[in-house]
Backbone as CSV, one residue per row, in Angstrom:
resi,resn,N_x,N_y,N_z,CA_x,CA_y,CA_z,C_x,C_y,C_z
1,UNK,0.815,-1.205,0.000,0.000,0.000,0.000,0.855,1.265,0.000
2,UNK,1.989,1.219,0.672,2.881,2.378,0.677,3.351,2.697,-0.739
3,UNK,3.605,1.646,-1.530,4.024,1.849,-2.916,2.953,2.608,-3.687
4,UNK,1.698,2.184,-3.545,0.617,2.820,-4.293,0.382,4.253,-3.825
5,UNK,0.499,4.496,-2.528,0.351,5.864,-2.033,1.403,6.785,-2.626
6,UNK,2.602,6.258,-2.796,3.692,7.063,-3.355,3.452,7.414,-4.817
7,UNK,2.588,6.631,-5.496,2.336,6.866,-6.915,1.110,7.742,-7.168
8,UNK,0.376,8.093,-6.108,-0.928,8.722,-6.268,-0.913,10.013,-7.079
9,UNK,0.155,10.794,-6.972,0.188,12.097,-7.633,0.781,12.054,-9.034
10,UNK,1.216,10.893,-9.475,1.743,10.795,-10.834,0.596,10.976,-11.828
11,UNK,0.790,11.774,-12.885,-0.299,12.075,-13.824,-0.962,10.832,-14.414
12,UNK,-0.163,9.802,-14.725,-0.737,8.612,-15.348,-1.467,7.723,-14.348
13,UNK,-1.288,7.982,-13.049,-1.927,7.194,-11.990,-3.124,7.917,-11.389
14,UNK,-2.995,9.214,-11.197,-4.025,9.998,-10.514,-5.381,9.847,-11.200
15,UNK,-6.374,9.440,-10.443,-7.720,9.264,-10.981,-7.957,7.936,-11.657
16,UNK,-6.909,7.113,-11.793,-7.052,5.833,-12.491,-6.744,4.626,-11.607
17,UNK,-6.417,4.857,-10.347,-6.028,3.763,-9.462,-7.251,3.152,-8.787
18,UNK,-7.367,1.823,-8.856,-8.443,1.114,-8.158,-7.880,-0.195,-7.635
19,UNK,-7.836,-0.345,-6.312,-7.256,-1.519,-5.664,-8.348,-2.332,-4.985
20,UNK,-8.293,-3.640,-5.198,-9.333,-4.545,-4.699,-8.656,-5.624,-3.852
21,UNK,-9.045,-5.710,-2.571,-8.433,-6.674,-1.661,-9.496,-7.486,-0.935
22,UNK,-9.116,-8.695,-0.526,-9.938,-9.473,0.394,-9.382,-9.278,1.800
23,UNK,-10.287,-9.175,2.766,-9.874,-8.899,4.137,-10.537,-9.893,5.091
24,UNK,-9.755,-10.478,5.990,-10.309,-11.346,7.027,-11.017,-10.449,8.040
25,UNK,-12.305,-10.704,8.317,-13.124,-9.755,9.080,-12.561,-9.318,10.423
26,UNK,-11.979,-10.251,11.190,-11.540,-9.888,12.541,-10.042,-9.608,12.629
27,UNK,-9.423,-9.362,11.473,-7.994,-9.052,11.464,-7.749,-7.772,10.670
28,UNK,-7.386,-6.736,11.381,-7.092,-5.457,10.752,-5.856,-4.881,11.441
29,UNK,-4.667,-5.192,10.902,-3.420,-4.782,11.554,-3.321,-3.271,11.726
30,UNK,-2.676,-2.857,12.796,-2.526,-1.438,13.086,-1.763,-0.720,11.978
31,UNK,-0.778,-1.389,11.398,-0.002,-0.771,10.312,-0.894,-0.452,9.118
32,UNK,-1.864,-1.312,8.862,-2.806,-1.085,7.772,-3.720,0.090,8.099
33,UNK,-4.149,0.165,9.341,-5.032,1.252,9.766,-4.373,2.624,9.598
34,UNK,-3.060,2.667,9.711,-2.354,3.939,9.566,-2.318,4.411,8.116
35,UNK,-2.388,3.461,7.173,-2.274,3.813,5.756,-3.618,4.061,5.079
36,UNK,-4.630,3.305,5.454,-5.894,3.315,4.717,-6.567,4.690,4.616
37,UNK,-6.583,5.505,5.679,-7.260,6.798,5.562,-6.659,7.723,4.512
38,UNK,-5.434,7.471,4.089,-4.771,8.347,3.115,-5.275,8.135,1.691
39,UNK,-5.942,7.018,1.433,-6.433,6.752,0.082,-7.721,7.529,-0.167
40,UNK,-7.804,8.246,-1.297,-8.997,9.045,-1.592,-10.184,8.171,-2.001
41,UNK,-11.377,8.736,-2.032,-12.563,7.981,-2.450,-12.396,7.394,-3.846
42,UNK,-12.915,6.196,-4.034,-12.900,5.575,-5.350,-11.653,4.799,-5.691
43,UNK,-10.753,4.595,-4.711,-9.505,3.894,-5.022,-9.377,2.533,-4.344
44,UNK,-10.132,2.293,-3.265,-9.998,1.049,-2.510,-11.330,0.316,-2.391
45,UNK,-11.294,-0.994,-2.563,-12.446,-1.827,-2.238,-11.980,-3.032,-1.439
46,UNK,-12.715,-3.343,-0.372,-12.424,-4.514,0.449,-13.575,-5.503,0.373
47,UNK,-13.247,-6.755,0.040,-14.208,-7.854,0.093,-14.054,-8.511,1.463
48,UNK,-15.131,-8.543,2.225,-15.070,-9.077,3.587,-16.099,-10.189,3.732
49,UNK,-15.621,-11.403,3.895,-16.508,-12.559,3.976,-17.003,-12.806,5.388
50,UNK,-18.227,-12.404,5.664,-18.828,-12.643,6.974,-19.477,-14.026,7.008
51,UNK,-20.260,-14.327,5.996,-21.005,-15.585,5.834,-22.153,-15.716,6.819
52,UNK,-21.887,-15.613,8.119,-22.956,-15.689,9.115,-22.488,-15.036,10.405
53,UNK,-23.435,-14.389,11.106,-23.148,-13.845,12.425,-23.603,-14.796,13.527
54,UNK,-24.181,-15.920,13.151,-24.652,-16.904,14.122,-23.461,-17.747,14.589
55,UNK,-23.070,-17.657,15.862,-21.866,-18.368,16.327,-21.966,-19.887,16.188
56,UNK,-23.160,-20.454,16.346,-23.318,-21.902,16.203,-23.116,-22.323,14.749
57,UNK,-23.633,-21.526,13.836,-23.445,-21.812,12.410,-21.974,-21.672,12.044
58,UNK,-21.320,-20.625,12.552,-19.892,-20.437,12.292,-19.088,-21.647,12.747
59,UNK,-19.439,-22.176,13.896,-18.715,-23.332,14.425,-18.908,-24.551,13.528
60,UNK,-20.123,-24.734,13.006,-20.393,-25.895,12.153,-19.601,-25.842,10.855
61,UNK,-19.340,-24.658,10.359,-18.610,-24.552,9.094,-17.126,-24.265,9.348
62,UNK,-16.697,-24.504,10.587,-15.282,-24.350,10.976,-14.755,-22.957,10.680
63,UNK,-15.583,-21.970,10.996,-15.194,-20.587,10.750,-15.016,-19.870,12.089
64,UNK,-13.777,-19.688,12.494,-13.497,-18.995,13.739,-13.458,-17.495,13.469
65,UNK,-14.356,-16.779,14.130,-14.466,-15.349,13.859,-14.834,-14.622,15.150
66,UNK,-13.984,-13.706,15.570,-14.248,-12.923,16.768,-15.288,-11.854,16.446
67,UNK,-16.465,-12.012,17.045,-17.580,-11.134,16.699,-17.281,-9.676,17.020
68,UNK,-16.753,-9.419,18.194,-16.492,-8.040,18.604,-15.465,-7.375,17.695
69,UNK,-14.395,-8.101,17.367,-13.377,-7.529,16.482,-13.925,-7.325,15.070
70,UNK,-14.749,-8.260,14.607,-15.328,-8.142,13.270,-16.180,-6.889,13.154
71,UNK,-17.089,-6.697,14.091,-17.969,-5.529,14.022,-17.184,-4.232,14.221
72,UNK,-16.198,-4.258,15.111,-15.383,-3.059,15.332,-14.580,-2.708,14.083
73,UNK,-14.030,-3.702,13.407,-13.244,-3.456,12.195,-14.110,-2.907,11.070
74,UNK,-15.285,-3.489,10.892,-16.193,-3.000,9.854,-16.592,-1.556,10.134
75,UNK,-16.937,-1.291,11.376,-17.352,0.064,11.746,-16.209,1.053,11.521
76,UNK,-14.982,0.638,11.848,-13.833,1.532,11.662,-13.601,1.812,10.184
77,UNK,-13.650,0.787,9.358,-13.423,0.970,7.922,-14.440,1.928,7.317
78,UNK,-15.700,1.766,7.709,-16.758,2.615,7.164,-16.623,4.049,7.666
79,UNK,-16.214,4.204,8.910,-16.174,5.524,9.543,-14.899,6.306,9.244
80,UNK,-13.768,5.613,9.178,-12.478,6.311,9.138,-11.734,6.210,7.809
81,UNK,-12.278,5.510,6.841,-11.616,5.428,5.534,-12.614,5.723,4.425
82,UNK,-12.075,5.890,3.224,-12.923,6.075,2.041,-13.101,4.765,1.281
83,UNK,-12.682,3.660,1.872,-12.768,2.369,1.181,-14.218,1.969,0.946
84,UNK,-14.440,1.319,-0.176,-15.745,0.741,-0.495,-15.768,-0.656,0.121
85,UNK,-16.675,-0.863,1.073,-16.723,-2.125,1.816,-17.827,-3.017,1.256
86,UNK,-17.420,-4.180,0.769,-18.334,-5.170,0.181,-18.291,-6.399,1.076
87,UNK,-19.336,-6.579,1.888,-19.387,-7.700,2.833,-20.401,-8.730,2.356
88,UNK,-20.184,-9.992,2.708,-21.121,-11.014,2.226,-21.726,-11.833,3.357
89,UNK,-22.944,-12.295,3.104,-23.641,-13.252,3.951,-24.108,-14.388,3.059
90,UNK,-24.173,-15.589,3.616,-24.599,-16.754,2.836,-25.827,-17.373,3.485
91,UNK,-26.883,-17.540,2.688,-28.090,-18.186,3.197,-28.064,-19.670,2.826
92,UNK,-28.554,-20.501,3.757,-28.605,-21.938,3.512,-27.557,-22.728,4.259
93,UNK,-26.788,-22.061,5.119,-25.783,-22.763,5.915,-26.472,-23.671,6.940
94,UNK,-25.814,-24.737,7.369,-26.450,-25.701,8.273,-26.889,-25.075,9.598
95,UNK,-28.198,-25.183,9.873,-28.741,-24.655,11.115,-29.144,-23.198,11.062
96,UNK,-28.983,-22.543,9.923,-29.336,-21.123,9.788,-30.779,-21.012,9.312
97,UNK,-31.636,-20.468,10.145,-33.035,-20.258,9.778,-33.200,-18.876,9.158
98,UNK,-34.384,-18.613,8.629,-34.673,-17.302,8.055,-34.547,-16.224,9.131
99,UNK,-35.038,-16.516,10.321,-34.993,-15.547,11.414,-33.553,-15.268,11.844
100,UNK,-32.747,-16.316,11.943,-31.349,-16.155,12.329,-30.594,-15.340,11.285
101,UNK,-30.829,-15.649,10.020,-30.175,-14.907,8.947,-30.595,-13.444,8.993
102,UNK,-31.887,-13.216,9.232,-32.393,-11.851,9.281,-31.726,-11.019,10.363
103,UNK,-31.496,-11.619,11.515,-30.807,-10.885,12.590,-29.387,-10.513,12.170
104,UNK,-28.719,-11.442,11.491,-27.372,-11.154,11.009,-27.363,-10.072,9.945
105,UNK,-28.355,-10.113,9.055,-28.454,-9.100,8.004,-28.655,-7.723,8.626
106,UNK,-29.567,-7.632,9.593,-29.827,-6.344,10.235,-28.572,-5.800,10.910
107,UNK,-27.845,-6.674,11.583,-26.629,-6.233,12.268,-25.594,-5.734,11.265
108,UNK,-25.432,-6.460,10.172,-24.452,-6.062,9.163,-24.870,-4.765,8.484
109,UNK,-26.140,-4.640,8.147,-26.624,-3.422,7.484,-26.352,-2.188,8.347
110,UNK,-26.584,-2.313,9.645,-26.424,-1.165,10.533,-24.959,-0.781,10.729
111,UNK,-24.040,-1.656,10.359,-22.615,-1.314,10.399,-22.217,-0.432,9.220
112,UNK,-23.050,-0.389,8.179,-22.871,0.580,7.108,-22.002,0.225,5.923
113,UNK,-21.763,-1.055,5.590,-20.987,-1.327,4.374,-21.743,-0.844,3.143
114,UNK,-21.003,-0.443,2.128,-21.668,0.051,0.922,-22.448,-1.046,0.201
115,UNK,-21.964,-2.288,0.286,-22.673,-3.397,-0.352,-22.720,-4.603,0.579
116,UNK,-23.867,-5.274,0.578,-24.011,-6.557,1.261,-24.404,-7.585,0.209
117,UNK,-23.497,-8.455,-0.108,-23.810,-9.512,-1.067,-24.506,-10.652,-0.331
118,UNK,-25.730,-10.962,-0.756,-26.471,-12.086,-0.187,-26.309,-13.259,-1.142
119,UNK,-25.567,-14.258,-0.717,-25.328,-15.430,-1.558,-26.115,-16.623,-1.063
120,UNK,-26.335,-17.584,-1.935,-26.957,-18.857,-1.579,-25.869,-19.920,-1.544
121,UNK,-25.919,-20.762,-0.528,-24.895,-21.783,-0.352,-24.774,-22.680,-1.580
122,UNK,-23.541,-22.944,-1.973,-23.252,-23.898,-3.051,-22.312,-24.969,-2.497
123,UNK,-22.562,-26.191,-2.882,-21.729,-27.292,-2.399,-20.546,-27.494,-3.335
124,UNK,-19.375,-27.369,-2.786,-18.162,-27.658,-3.544,-17.696,-29.053,-3.160
125,UNK,-17.482,-29.876,-4.142,-17.115,-31.269,-3.878,-15.839,-31.349,-3.033
126,UNK,-15.884,-32.216,-2.025,-14.724,-32.422,-1.184,-14.587,-31.459,-0.027
127,UNK,-15.518,-30.486,0.089,-15.435,-29.531,1.188,-16.145,-30.077,2.423
128,UNK,-15.763,-29.601,3.618,-16.322,-30.133,4.870,-17.831,-29.967,5.007
129,UNK,-18.430,-29.056,4.238,-19.868,-28.811,4.367,-20.682,-30.076,4.120
130,UNK,-20.118,-31.014,3.359,-20.863,-32.231,3.018,-21.168,-33.092,4.244
131,UNK,-20.417,-32.934,5.313,-20.679,-33.757,6.503,-21.985,-33.367,7.197
132,UNK,-22.527,-32.205,6.836,-23.774,-31.748,7.451,-25.003,-32.101,6.610
133,UNK,-24.798,-32.749,5.477,-25.903,-33.011,4.556,-27.050,-33.757,5.225
134,UNK,-26.753,-34.862,5.864,-27.827,-35.679,6.459,-28.403,-35.076,7.738
135,UNK,-27.577,-34.691,8.716,-28.150,-34.173,9.960,-28.981,-32.906,9.791
136,UNK,-28.671,-32.100,8.779,-29.400,-30.849,8.597,-30.296,-30.868,7.357
137,UNK,-30.529,-32.055,6.810,-31.459,-32.206,5.698,-31.145,-31.312,4.519
138,UNK,-29.871,-31.241,4.147,-29.449,-30.313,3.103,-29.546,-30.964,1.731
139,UNK,-30.371,-30.352,0.889,-30.609,-30.864,-0.461,-30.086,-29.852,-1.470
140,UNK,-29.254,-30.323,-2.404,-28.629,-29.440,-3.385,-29.114,-29.760,-4.799
141,UNK,-28.929,-28.785,-5.689,-29.167,-29.043,-7.108,-28.240,-30.175,-7.547
142,UNK,-28.714,-31.093,-8.389,-27.871,-32.222,-8.803,-26.829,-31.857,-9.851
143,UNK,-26.935,-30.648,-10.397,-26.004,-30.197,-11.436,-25.390,-28.861,-11.013
144,UNK,-24.263,-28.478,-11.626,-23.638,-27.203,-11.290,-24.643,-26.059,-11.425
145,UNK,-24.631,-25.078,-10.530,-23.608,-24.822,-9.501,-23.855,-25.514,-8.160
146,UNK,-24.691,-26.552,-8.117,-24.948,-27.308,-6.885,-25.446,-26.402,-5.755
147,UNK,-26.327,-25.490,-6.103,-26.869,-24.554,-5.113,-27.853,-25.263,-4.187
148,UNK,-27.913,-24.795,-2.963,-28.818,-25.361,-1.970,-30.267,-25.195,-2.423
149,UNK,-31.077,-26.219,-2.219,-32.495,-26.173,-2.591,-33.407,-26.221,-1.369
150,UNK,-32.957,-26.871,-0.301,-33.747,-26.946,0.927,-32.853,-27.437,2.054
151,UNK,-33.197,-27.046,3.270,-32.509,-27.554,4.454,-33.555,-27.855,5.525
152,UNK,-33.089,-28.426,6.602,-33.984,-28.696,7.729,-34.628,-27.416,8.239
153,UNK,-33.897,-26.305,8.147,-34.362,-25.042,8.719,-34.906,-24.062,7.687
154,UNK,-34.810,-24.396,6.412,-35.322,-23.522,5.350,-35.822,-24.394,4.206
155,UNK,-37.146,-24.465,4.050,-37.697,-25.334,3.011,-37.507,-24.723,1.628
156,UNK,-37.967,-25.441,0.611,-37.748,-25.024,-0.779,-38.323,-23.637,-1.047
157,UNK,-39.536,-23.369,-0.561,-40.158,-22.072,-0.828,-39.378,-20.941,-0.158
158,UNK,-38.819,-21.207,1.013,-38.014,-20.190,1.698,-36.728,-19.909,0.934
159,UNK,-36.109,-20.959,0.424,-34.902,-20.773,-0.394,-35.223,-19.924,-1.616
160,UNK,-36.360,-20.193,-2.264,-36.735,-19.419,-3.444,-36.999,-17.957,-3.095
161,UNK,-37.609,-17.728,-1.943,-37.808,-16.342,-1.494,-36.472,-15.629,-1.367
162,UNK,-35.476,-16.347,-0.841,-34.179,-15.723,-0.639,-33.409,-15.546,-1.943
163,UNK,-33.655,-16.404,-2.920,-33.072,-16.199,-4.250,-33.575,-14.872,-4.810
164,UNK,-34.877,-14.637,-4.657,-35.454,-13.384,-5.154,-34.977,-12.196,-4.316
165,UNK,-34.934,-12.383,-3.005,-34.435,-11.327,-2.121,-33.040,-10.885,-2.552
166,UNK,-32.158,-11.860,-2.792,-30.778,-11.556,-3.177,-30.732,-10.770,-4.478
167,UNK,-31.572,-11.154,-5.420,-31.598,-10.470,-6.718,-32.088,-9.031,-6.575
168,UNK,-33.207,-8.841,-5.876,-33.750,-7.493,-5.722,-32.845,-6.629,-4.848
169,UNK,-32.216,-7.241,-3.846,-31.295,-6.470,-3.019,-30.124,-5.964,-3.851
170,UNK,-29.657,-6.778,-4.773,-28.563,-6.346,-5.636,-28.998,-5.169,-6.512
171,UNK,-30.225,-5.220,-7.011,-30.736,-4.154,-7.869,-31.006,-2.867,-7.101
172,UNK,-31.436,-3.008,-5.863,-31.887,-1.846,-5.097,-30.889,-1.460,-4.010
173,UNK,-30.546,-2.402,-3.152,-29.689,-2.085,-2.014,-28.233,-1.877,-2.362
174,UNK,-27.718,-2.678,-3.288,-26.291,-2.629,-3.611,-25.945,-1.713,-4.770
175,UNK,-26.933,-1.311,-5.533,-26.652,-0.605,-6.786,-26.152,0.813,-6.583
176,UNK,-26.426,1.404,-5.420,-26.055,2.795,-5.195,-26.988,3.772,-5.869
177,UNK,-28.094,3.292,-6.410,-29.032,4.153,-7.142,-30.124,4.752,-6.253
178,UNK,-30.235,4.274,-5.012,-31.332,4.717,-4.152,-30.830,5.195,-2.784
179,UNK,-29.843,6.091,-2.754,-29.250,6.483,-1.468,-30.215,7.206,-0.535
180,UNK,-31.149,7.949,-1.090,-32.100,8.685,-0.258,-33.307,7.843,0.120
181,UNK,-33.705,6.949,-0.772,-34.919,6.164,-0.574,-34.710,4.967,0.339
182,UNK,-33.599,4.272,0.173,-33.398,2.997,0.862,-33.545,3.091,2.383
183,UNK,-32.913,4.058,3.059,-33.062,4.119,4.521,-34.510,4.301,4.963
184,UNK,-35.297,5.034,4.185,-36.702,5.246,4.538,-37.507,3.965,4.386
185,UNK,-37.175,3.169,3.381,-37.891,1.912,3.161,-37.551,0.881,4.233
186,UNK,-36.310,0.850,4.671,-35.854,-0.208,5.574,-36.111,0.084,7.046
187,UNK,-36.080,1.355,7.438,-36.365,1.710,8.818,-35.484,0.970,9.805
188,UNK,-36.102,0.508,10.903,-35.366,-0.177,11.963,-35.359,-1.690,11.798
189,UNK,-36.041,-2.197,10.787,-36.098,-3.653,10.551,-35.764,-3.939,9.089
190,UNK,-34.512,-3.717,8.692,-34.143,-3.816,7.273,-34.511,-5.140,6.622
191,UNK,-34.173,-6.261,7.249,-34.423,-7.554,6.610,-35.911,-7.834,6.472
192,UNK,-36.648,-7.667,7.539,-38.080,-7.954,7.511,-38.793,-7.102,6.472
193,UNK,-38.456,-5.832,6.415,-39.144,-4.918,5.503,-38.734,-5.163,4.053
194,UNK,-37.444,-5.441,3.825,-37.053,-5.682,2.438,-37.570,-7.027,1.953
195,UNK,-37.673,-8.009,2.837,-38.244,-9.296,2.438,-39.703,-9.116,2.030
196,UNK,-40.448,-8.309,2.778,-41.840,-8.027,2.420,-41.910,-7.308,1.076
197,UNK,-41.003,-6.358,0.868,-40.971,-5.633,-0.399,-40.596,-6.561,-1.543
198,UNK,-39.640,-7.438,-1.305,-39.215,-8.414,-2.312,-40.368,-9.328,-2.707
199,UNK,-41.109,-9.824,-1.714,-42.266,-10.681,-1.999,-43.284,-9.937,-2.850
200,UNK,-43.515,-8.667,-2.515,-44.510,-7.876,-3.243,-44.055,-7.601,-4.682
201,UNK,-42.780,-7.258,-4.861,-42.276,-6.983,-6.214,-42.452,-8.203,-7.104
202,UNK,-42.126,-9.381,-6.570,-42.259,-10.585,-7.390,-43.724,-10.915,-7.658
203,UNK,-44.579,-10.766,-6.657,-46.002,-11.040,-6.852,-46.610,-10.088,-7.876
204,UNK,-46.095,-8.861,-7.931,-46.644,-7.855,-8.841,-46.099,-7.967,-10.254
205,UNK,-44.852,-8.417,-10.368,-44.201,-8.406,-11.682,-43.881,-9.785,-12.224
206,UNK,-43.749,-10.785,-11.331,-43.275,-12.145,-11.661,-41.921,-12.107,-12.369
207,UNK,-41.165,-11.035,-12.168,-39.859,-10.879,-12.811,-38.756,-10.708,-11.770
208,UNK,-37.608,-11.272,-12.063,-36.407,-10.978,-11.283,-35.313,-10.393,-12.178
209,UNK,-35.493,-10.480,-13.472,-34.525,-9.947,-14.430,-35.253,-9.112,-15.487
210,UNK,-34.473,-8.363,-16.232,-35.002,-7.510,-17.298,-36.037,-6.518,-16.766
211,UNK,-35.734,-5.951,-15.606,-36.577,-4.901,-15.032,-35.873,-3.571,-15.274
212,UNK,-36.493,-2.687,-16.009,-35.860,-1.408,-16.297,-35.748,-0.589,-15.017
213,UNK,-34.789,0.319,-14.991,-34.591,1.150,-13.812,-35.822,2.011,-13.545
214,UNK,-36.417,2.532,-14.596,-37.619,3.352,-14.419,-38.754,2.533,-13.812
215,UNK,-38.927,1.299,-14.277,-39.960,0.426,-13.728,-39.663,0.105,-12.263
216,UNK,-38.400,-0.031,-11.922,-38.015,-0.313,-10.543,-38.410,0.845,-9.634
217,UNK,-38.187,2.062,-10.096,-38.618,3.228,-9.328,-40.126,3.205,-9.109
218,UNK,-40.867,2.896,-10.160,-42.326,2.879,-10.056,-42.798,1.826,-9.056
219,UNK,-42.168,0.639,-9.081,-42.580,-0.423,-8.165,-42.264,-0.060,-6.718
220,UNK,-41.127,0.589,-6.486,-40.809,1.002,-5.123,-41.831,2.015,-4.621
221,UNK,-42.221,2.934,-5.484,-43.235,3.919,-5.104,-44.558,3.238,-4.777
222,UNK,-44.955,2.301,-5.615,-46.246,1.630,-5.420,-46.233,0.679,-4.226
223,UNK,-45.046,0.200,-3.848,-44.963,-0.768,-2.761,-44.881,-0.165,-1.375
224,UNK,-44.751,1.150,-1.277,-44.601,1.795,0.031,-45.761,1.504,0.987
225,UNK,-47.026,1.525,0.534,-48.136,1.308,1.473,-48.083,-0.014,2.234
226,UNK,-47.393,-1.016,1.710,-47.363,-2.304,2.415,-46.352,-2.308,3.561
227,UNK,-45.536,-1.258,3.664,-44.538,-1.168,4.731,-45.094,-0.306,5.861
228,UNK,-45.351,-0.875,7.029,-45.940,-0.120,8.142,-45.086,1.084,8.542
229,UNK,-45.767,2.124,8.991,-45.110,3.323,9.532,-44.117,3.940,8.552
230,UNK,-44.489,3.951,7.280,-43.642,4.572,6.258,-44.358,5.791,5.705
231,UNK,-43.693,6.928,5.721,-44.282,8.179,5.255,-44.219,8.234,3.731
232,UNK,-45.373,8.093,3.080,-45.425,8.069,1.618,-44.861,9.353,1.021
233,UNK,-45.155,10.481,1.650,-44.684,11.762,1.116,-43.163,11.847,1.142
234,UNK,-42.569,11.456,2.271,-41.109,11.492,2.376,-40.457,10.538,1.382
235,UNK,-41.032,9.344,1.232,-40.469,8.372,0.295,-40.592,8.881,-1.133
236,UNK,-41.722,9.502,-1.462,-41.906,10.041,-2.810,-40.872,11.119,-3.108
237,UNK,-40.625,11.986,-2.130,-39.607,13.024,-2.315,-38.224,12.406,-2.499
238,UNK,-37.926,11.372,-1.711,-36.627,10.700,-1.818,-36.485,10.000,-3.164
239,UNK,-37.549,9.336,-3.602,-37.522,8.671,-4.907,-37.312,9.682,-6.027
240,UNK,-37.955,10.835,-5.920,-37.796,11.870,-6.948,-36.360,12.367,-7.001
241,UNK,-35.753,12.535,-5.825,-34.358,12.968,-5.769,-33.439,11.922,-6.389
242,UNK,-33.663,10.657,-6.045,-32.837,9.581,-6.604,-33.075,9.428,-8.101
243,UNK,-34.293,9.628,-8.527,-34.641,9.548,-9.947,-33.839,10.587,-10.733
244,UNK,-33.801,11.802,-10.199,-33.039,12.874,-10.838,-31.545,12.565,-10.841
245,UNK,-31.050,12.047,-9.724,-29.627,11.729,-9.602,-29.200,10.685,-10.629
246,UNK,-30.116,9.782,-10.992,-29.812,8.739,-11.968,-29.949,9.213,-13.407
247,UNK,-30.321,10.493,-13.571,-30.404,11.105,-14.897,-31.340,10.354,-15.835
248,UNK,-32.463,9.861,-15.301,-33.457,9.195,-16.140,-34.233,10.235,-16.933
249,UNK,-34.626,9.881,-18.129,-35.343,10.812,-18.993,-36.797,10.937,-18.554
250,UNK,-37.343,12.128,-18.721,-38.736,12.351,-18.383,-38.957,12.437,-16.882
251,UNK,-40.209,12.656,-16.519,-40.566,12.727,-15.111,-41.093,11.380,-14.641
252,UNK,-40.901,11.080,-13.361,-41.505,9.853,-12.835,-43.022,9.961,-12.882
253,UNK,-43.692,8.829,-12.977,-45.146,8.834,-13.160,-45.873,9.473,-11.988
254,UNK,-45.256,9.474,-10.789,-45.926,10.047,-9.628,-45.698,11.547,-9.500
255,UNK,-44.852,12.086,-10.365,-44.463,13.486,-10.255,-45.606,14.383,-10.693
256,UNK,-45.967,15.331,-9.825,-47.069,16.236,-10.157,-46.604,17.669,-10.354
257,UNK,-45.333,17.922,-10.035,-44.815,19.278,-10.181,-43.490,19.246,-10.919
258,UNK,-43.203,20.313,-11.633,-41.951,20.381,-12.386,-40.781,20.471,-11.423
259,UNK,-39.680,19.950,-11.844,-38.471,20.035,-11.025,-37.419,20.837,-11.767
260,UNK,-36.665,21.599,-11.025,-35.656,22.443,-11.660,-34.304,21.773,-11.736
261,UNK,-34.216,20.576,-11.135,-32.928,19.898,-11.105,-32.672,19.166,-12.404
262,UNK,-31.424,18.990,-12.727,-31.042,18.192,-13.889,-30.083,17.124,-13.448
263,UNK,-30.148,15.975,-14.091,-29.274,14.856,-13.719,-27.846,15.130,-14.108
264,UNK,-26.942,14.665,-13.295,-25.524,14.804,-13.560,-24.857,13.454,-13.457
265,UNK,-23.901,13.210,-14.285,-23.160,11.957,-14.260,-21.734,12.225,-13.813
266,UNK,-21.244,11.440,-12.900,-19.885,11.620,-12.401,-18.872,11.449,-13.521
267,UNK,-17.820,12.285,-13.469,-16.761,12.181,-14.468,-15.591,11.364,-13.962
268,UNK,-15.674,10.924,-12.692,-14.574,10.132,-12.160,-14.482,8.798,-12.870
269,UNK,-13.276,8.326,-13.027,-13.058,7.035,-13.653,-13.035,5.949,-12.592
270,UNK,-13.044,4.712,-13.020,-12.961,3.605,-12.082,-14.190,2.732,-12.150
271,UNK,-14.405,1.980,-11.103,-15.520,1.060,-11.040,-16.829,1.840,-11.013
272,UNK,-17.656,1.678,-12.059,-18.859,2.496,-12.202,-19.853,2.263,-11.073
273,UNK,-20.033,0.992,-10.702,-20.973,0.688,-9.618,-20.499,1.294,-8.302
274,UNK,-19.199,1.206,-8.050,-18.667,1.782,-6.823,-18.859,3.288,-6.801
275,UNK,-18.673,3.930,-7.947,-18.771,5.387,-7.995,-20.146,5.881,-7.563
276,UNK,-21.185,5.059,-7.800,-22.531,5.491,-7.426,-22.701,5.575,-5.917
277,UNK,-21.819,4.928,-5.161,-21.889,4.989,-3.701,-21.124,6.181,-3.142
278,UNK,-20.360,6.872,-3.978,-19.562,7.995,-3.513,-20.426,9.236,-3.393
279,UNK,-20.045,10.180,-2.520,-20.777,11.444,-2.428,-20.607,12.243,-3.700
280,UNK,-21.500,13.224,-3.897,-21.411,14.078,-5.078,-20.080,14.811,-5.085
281,UNK,-19.651,15.212,-6.286,-18.368,15.904,-6.431,-18.294,17.113,-5.502
282,UNK,-19.389,17.882,-5.433,-19.361,19.128,-4.673,-19.077,18.895,-3.199
283,UNK,-19.540,17.748,-2.678,-19.365,17.484,-1.254,-17.959,17.035,-0.908
284,UNK,-17.125,16.811,-1.920,-15.760,16.363,-1.670,-14.803,17.535,-1.485
285,UNK,-15.294,18.717,-1.691,-14.409,19.886,-1.630,-14.797,20.788,-0.467
């Protein structure tokens, strides 16, 4: 990292550097902490594999992880650096129920990583996970990618709900396109509320792919009434702001008044998806 910091001001490097690392959640050396804050926004991304916050599940998959250090490290990275934090959770692990996963999701969301990848368990031949197949009723697809289909604690329909949840979360939660709207939709119960929204989106559209961004905005607007204690007016204002930020053509269908704002696209180079999570140019100065 010291090498890359030394190159930051070189004309051919400045604005073009993007470093991607994997990080063990509960290990963040002090020497690393001294360097990371010096990297500007848009240059660092950390992949952090959480998998599960359930200590019993962690033990079954032979994953030793200090919970306090993990949460403290994530919080520090989000608070004290400009790094883009991409953390993952896996649904379908032995003994992990929907409720247990939801508690872990809520805890991770509140730590503030820019992205939470929700993955579905896949069986890799020869890995220790196979020893849990019978005791936990784990049934996998018979062909690649050997994704989990049902477990003792999550039946087939629950797995399918989570497949859809993961897809919609990627489109909405991870995309960086809804920075103003998302917190209002999720409130104090992010997993429960987004799962309800995910169920409604699928019931209304029967689609998980080929959903236009404009249609996604419309569905989020229409789905607000099903979320208890959600202020429709505030969400509509937030959606309008995000709609403008995404530089979509025309007005949203719910818009009743003209807006004076115009969409702007960032000129920064680098990972396009990551850039959408960065603050506006003006706020960086």
